[in-house]
C-alpha positions in Angstrom: -154.3 -20.4 -33.5 -154.7 -23.5 -30.7 -152.0 -26.4 -31.8 -154.2 -28.8 -29.6 -155.8 -30.6 -32.1 -159.5 -32.2 -31.6 -159.7 -35.3 -32.0 -163.0 -38.0 -32.0 -162.7 -41.2 -29.3 -160.6 -44.5 -31.4 -163.0 -47.0 -31.9 -162.7 -50.6 -30.0 -161.1 -51.6 -33.6 -158.9 -48.8 -33.3 -157.7 -48.9 -29.9 -156.6 -52.8 -30.0 -155.0 -52.1 -33.3 -152.8 -49.0 -31.8 -152.4 -51.4 -29.0 -151.1 -54.5 -30.4 -148.6 -52.3 -32.3 -147.3 -50.7 -29.1 -146.9 -54.5 -27.8 -145.2 -55.5 -30.2 -142.6 -52.4 -30.3 -142.3 -52.6 -26.6 -142.0 -56.5 -26.0 -138.7 -58.6 -25.4 -139.0 -59.3 -29.6 -139.0 -55.8 -30.7 -135.6 -54.1 -31.9 -135.1 -52.4 -28.3 -135.8 -55.4 -26.1 -133.4 -57.4 -28.5 -130.5 -55.3 -28.3 -131.1 -55.0 -24.8 -131.6 -58.7 -24.3 -128.3 -59.0 -26.2 -125.9 -55.9 -24.2 -127.4 -58.2 -21.0 -126.5 -61.6 -22.3 -122.2 -59.5 -23.2 -121.9 -58.6 -19.8 -123.4 -61.4 -18.0 -120.6 -63.2 -20.7 -117.6 -61.1 -19.2 -118.5 -61.0 -16.0 -118.3 -64.3 -15.9 -115.6 -65.0 -17.5 -113.7 -62.4 -14.5 -115.1 -64.2 -12.0 -113.2 -67.3 -13.3 -110.0 -66.3 -14.9 -109.7 -62.7 -13.3 -108.5 -59.9 -15.0 
């Protein structure tokens, strides 16, 4: 039994739907993007504090 499934090509509407879903998930508005942004802002704040006040 083969594990590879043969599928029919996607229609243009289906391709657009999946592309739009991928862009929403991986952009800055996604949970992953927002998490990375918050960590980067926190790191920048800590580095700025160290630069101004020292340890």
